[in-house]
C-alpha positions in Angstrom: -15.0 24.0 -1.2 -12.8 21.5 -3.1 -9.1 22.1 -2.4 -5.7 20.7 -3.2 -3.4 20.2 -0.2 0.4 20.4 -0.5 2.3 19.1 2.5 6.0 20.2 2.5 8.3 17.4 3.5 12.1 16.8 3.6 14.5 13.9 4.2 18.2 13.7 4.6 19.9 13.1 1.3 23.7 13.7 0.9 23.6 14.6 -2.8 21.8 18.0 -2.4 23.0 21.3 -1.1 22.2 21.5 2.6 21.9 17.7 3.0 18.1 17.5 2.9 15.8 17.0 -0.1 12.4 18.8 -0.1 9.2 17.8 -1.9 5.5 18.2 -1.6 2.8 15.5 -1.0 -0.4 16.5 -2.8 -3.9 15.3 -2.1 -7.4 16.6 -2.8 -10.0 17.3 0.0 -13.2 19.1 0.6 -14.0 21.6 3.3 -17.3 23.3 3.9 -15.8 26.5 5.3 -12.5 27.8 6.4 -13.5 28.0 10.1 -13.1 24.2 10.1 -9.8 24.3 8.2 -7.7 23.8 11.3 -9.5 20.5 12.1 -9.1 19.4 8.4 -5.4 20.1 8.5 -4.9 18.5 11.9 -6.4 15.3 10.6 -4.3 15.5 7.4 -1.2 16.3 9.4 -1.7 13.1 11.5 -2.3 11.0 8.3 0.9 12.4 6.6 2.9 11.7 9.7 1.7 8.1 9.6 2.7 7.9 5.9 6.4 8.5 6.2 9.4 7.3 8.2 10.8 9.3 11.1 13.6 10.6 8.9 11.0 12.7 7.1 10.1 16.1 8.5 6.7 17.8 7.8 7.0 21.7 7.6 3.4 22.7 6.9 0.6 22.7 4.4 -0.9 24.9 1.7 -4.5 24.7 0.6 -4.9 25.7 -3.1 -8.0 26.3 -5.1 -7.5 23.8 -8.0 -9.6 25.9 -10.4 -7.5 29.0 -10.1 -4.2 27.8 -8.5 -4.5 30.5 -5.8 -3.3 29.7 -2.3 -6.3 30.1 0.0 -4.7 29.0 3.3 -1.2 28.4 4.6 -0.1 26.6 7.7 3.6 26.6 8.6 4.9 24.8 11.7 7.3 26.7 14.0 9.2 23.4 14.5 9.0 20.7 11.8 7.1 17.6 12.8 8.9 14.3 12.5 6.8 11.6 10.8 6.0 8.3 12.7 6.9 5.2 10.7 10.0 3.3 11.8 13.2 4.6 10.1 14.6 2.8 7.0 18.2 1.8 7.5 19.5 1.9 4.0 17.1 3.9 1.9 16.8 5.6 -1.5 14.7 8.6 -2.5 15.2 7.8 -6.2 12.5 5.1 -6.1 8.8 5.6 -5.5 5.8 3.5 -5.0 2.8 3.8 -7.3 -0.7 3.8 -5.8 -3.5 3.4 -8.2 -7.0 4.6 -7.2 -10.6 4.7 -8.4 -13.1 7.3 -7.5 -16.9 7.1 -7.1 -17.5 8.8 -10.5 -15.5 6.0 -12.2 -12.4 8.2 -12.7 -9.0 6.6 -12.1 -5.6 7.9 -11.3 -2.4 7.3 -9.5 -0.1 8.8 -6.9 3.7 8.4 -6.9 4.7 8.2 -3.3 8.2 9.4 -2.6 9.2 7.5 0.5 12.5 6.5 2.0 12.3 3.0 0.5 14.7 0.6 2.2 16.8 -1.0 -0.5 16.2 -4.5 1.2 12.5 -4.0 0.1 13.5 -4.1 -3.6 14.2 -7.1 -5.7 15.2 -6.1 -9.2 12.5 -3.6 -10.3 9.8 -4.7 -8.0 9.0 -4.5 -4.3 9.6 -7.6 -2.2 6.6 -9.0 -0.2 7.9 -7.0 2.8 8.3 -3.8 0.8 4.9 -4.2 -0.8 3.3 -4.8 2.7 5.0 -1.7 4.1 3.8 0.6 1.3 0.3 -0.9 1.5 0.2 -0.2 5.2 1.4 3.4 4.5 -1.3 3.8 1.8 -3.9 2.4 4.2 -2.9 4.8 7.0 -3.1 7.8 4.6 -6.1 6.9 2.4 -8.3 4.2 3.9 -9.9 6.5 6.4 -11.7 8.2 3.5 -12.2 11.9 2.8 -9.6 11.8 0.0 -10.8 12.9 -3.5 -9.6 12.5 -7.0 -8.7 15.6 -9.1 -12.3 15.4 -10.5 -13.7 16.1 -7.0 -15.1 12.6 -6.6 -14.5 10.5 -3.4 -11.7 7.9 -3.7 -13.4 4.5 -3.1 -10.6 2.1 -3.7 -6.9 1.9 -4.2 -4.0 -0.6 -4.6 -0.3 -0.4 -4.3 1.6 -1.6 -7.4 4.6 -3.9 -7.1 6.8 -2.2 -9.7 9.2 0.4 -8.5 9.1 3.8 -10.3 12.3 5.7 -10.8 11.8 9.3 -9.7 14.7 11.6 -10.1 15.3 14.4 -7.6 14.6 18.0 -8.8 17.8 19.8 -8.0 17.7 23.4 -6.9 14.7 22.6 -4.7 12.7 25.8 -5.1 10.5 24.6 -2.3 13.4 24.9 0.2 14.3 28.4 -0.9 10.7 29.7 -0.9 10.3 31.9 2.2 6.5 31.5 1.6 6.9 28.0 3.1 9.7 28.0 5.6 9.9 30.3 8.6 
């Protein structure tokens, strides 16, 4: 079965109510049956944790049937999992990295990666060499192992991290935080 995964994440951000900003990281995967879903989500949990700094907390996952939008499986952690990258000292959540990818069927796409980008990794509107290397390492940890699919259902076969910074405004109100469906 082809599924969309949404991982619920948060990071300290002083400009929002409660002091944490919440967002989801979306990816597409395939599972043969839901008896193996626990293993699929454990592997994805470990990849997500490698893909963010320790300031970011992971609360759980939802598997969604992309053809209907129906939630087919939910996993909520009793205690949020801290992610594993070294913390960024002076970061912004208003900037995102853009990862471009190509799938086996020739389709292409992109992923905007909200990440606590250290402001020292930015020069003007582009990532410095150090910032680009950091985001390339993050993309490698999350996507290089394979088993990630495009929204067409085709295996992602190649990706690159762009140098340009993408402005990404916060969505105030954070419905994700207030949804009891997600948080215990």
